[in-house]
N, C-alpha and C positions, 0 to 999 in steps of 0.2 A: 041623107048622109048619116044622121044619128041612128036610124034603123039599121043601116049597113054596118056601122061601127059596133052597135050592140050585138048584132048577129055574129060578127067575127069573134067578139069576146066570148060569147056563149059557146061557139064551136071550139075555141081554144081550151076553155074550161072542161068541156066534155071529153076532148082528146086526152088531156092530162089525167082525168079521172079513169078513163078506160085503160091507159098505160099503167097506172098505179095498180089497178085491179089485177092485170095480167101478171105483174111482178109478184103480187101477193099470192096468186095461185101457184106460181112456180116455186116460191119459197115454201109454201105449205106442202106441196108434193114432195119436195126434197126432204123436208122434215119428216114426212111420213115414211120415206124409205129408210132414213136414219133410225127411226123408231123401230121399224121392223128388224133391223140388224141388231139393235139392242135387245129386242125381245127374244131373238134366236141366237144366242151366243154359241161359239164353237167350243163345245165342251170336250176337252181332250180325254175325259174319263168315260165318255159315252161309248157303249159297245156297239159295234156295227150290227145291223140286222142281217139275218141269213135268208137265202133265197130258197132253201129246201126245207121241207117238213118231213124229216125222217122219223120213223116209228121207233120208239124205245121205251123201256121201263126203268124208272129210277128205283133202285132196290136198296139203297142205303145212303144215309147222310150223317156225317159225324163232324163234330168240332174238336180240333186238336189245338191245345194251348201250347204255344211256343214262346215263352217269355211273356211279353206284353202283347203278343200278336195271336189272334185267333185264326187258325187256318181251317178252312172248310174243305171237307173231303166228301165227294159224292161218287157213288158207284152206280153205273148204268149198264143195262143189258139191252143191246139193240135187237130188234125183231129179226134182222138179218145179220148174223155174225160174220158173214163173208163179204163185208162191205169194204169199200176202198178207203184210202187215206183221206181223200177229200170228204167222203161221206162221214167218216169218223170225226174229222175236224168240224164238220157242220153240226153234228150232234153235240159235240163238246161246247161249241160256241153258243148254241141254243140254250143248253143247260146253264152255262155260266151267265149268259145275259139275263135269264129269268132269276137266277139267284142274286146277281149283282144289284138288281133293282131294289131288293129287300135288305141287302147287307153290303153296303158300299164300303170300300177301303179294306176288304179282307181278301187275302190270297185264297184262291179256289183251285182245287185239283179235281178233275173229272176222270175217273178210271173206267174204261170200257172193258167189260168182261163178257165171257160167253155163257156164264151161268151165275145166278145169284148166290149160289153156295161158294163162289170163288172170292167173296168179300174177305179182305184182309189176308188173302193168300197170293196176292200179286196180280196185276192186270194182265190179261191175255190178248187184248186187242190193241190198246194204246192208252196214252195219258195226254190230256189237254189241260194246261194250267193257265191261270191268269195271275201273273206274278207282279208284285210291286217292285218298282225300281228305286233304289236309294232309301231303304228303310232306316229310319233314325231310331234312337232309343225311346222316343216318345211315340205312343200309339197313334196310328192314323197319319203320321207325318211322312208321307210318301212323295216321291218325285214323279209318279206316274205309274202306269201298268203296261205290261207287255204279255203277249201270248207266248207260251213255249209248248213244244210238241214232242212226243215220243211215240212213234208208231211201231207196233210189234210187241210181242209178249216180253215181259220182264225176264222170263226164263230162256226163251229161244230166240228172241228178236224177230220172230216171224208173226205175221198176222194170219188168221185162219185161212184167208184167201190165197196165201202163199204156198199152202200145202198141195200136194198132188190130190187129184180128185179121189175121194173115198178114203183118204188116209187120216183125215182129222177125226178125233173122237166124236161119235154120235151122241145124241142125248141119252140113249140107253146106256152107252158105255160110260158116260159121265156119271150116271146113276150108280154104276158099279164102282167107279173110282171114289166117289164121295162116301159110298158105303164102306169101302176099304179104309178111308181116312177115319171114319167113325169107329172102326174096329181097333185102331191103334190105342194101346192101353194107357200110356202115360206121356208126360211132356218130353221125355227122352226120345220116345218113338216119334213124336211130332217134329222134334228138332231134326231128326234124321229121316224125314219123310221122303227124301230123294234116294233113299236106300230102301229096297223092297223088304218089308217085314213078312217073313214066311208064315208066322202064326196068324197075322191079320189076313193074309191071302187065303189061308185055309178056312178061316171063319167066314170070310166073304163068299168064297166058293160054295160053302155049305148053305149059306143063307140065300144066295142068289141062284142056286142050283146050276152052277157052272163048273167047269173043270179048273183045277189049280193053274194050269197053263194059260187058260183064257183070262183069268183074273189078273195074273201077273203081267201078261202082255198089255192088257188094258191099263193097268196101273202105271206101267212104265211109260206108255205113250201119253197118258193123261198128265202125269206129273211133269213131263218135259215140254208140254205144249206152251 
């Protein structure tokens, strides 16, 4: 009887120990999951990754001071200027994501252009911006960021791909156009660059060995693109 009683007591103690061990394992597993969630917070400022790797060249980066805010301005030339809105958006997001890692809490504008000589002359493909929401008077005090988009040239509202085949200025024609701009003599001429300057046309025609009519036609199409 004593042996049977002792055996029963031992079995009960063993069962209690095993049950307690299982509860401990369950608690530790749950705690591990909670810890994982704490280690990977949902950061609202984290930029989404992009699925495409489009080719482009960053041709200019400038900081613009606006009060207490530093606005980053980046100019980019895609390898293929006849890209779609989605492809332009993808490039803009990639550039912004790379810049945002190094310079958090700054508004960023990415201007897509068809030629690096177009810097500060207006974007010709589109603009992708990462804008703060609810800017306060104190620097870096934002309520979050949102993307804003503007596709098409600032002058014509058209992207290069919207033009009829063969009607968009070629690289050689843009060489003529930027040479024409270089021939403008003074600031007054530059301010009126949407009006053809006959003297600059003549100088460009002579330098590029083209007719005056060719240079004027190229200049008009290029300035309106």
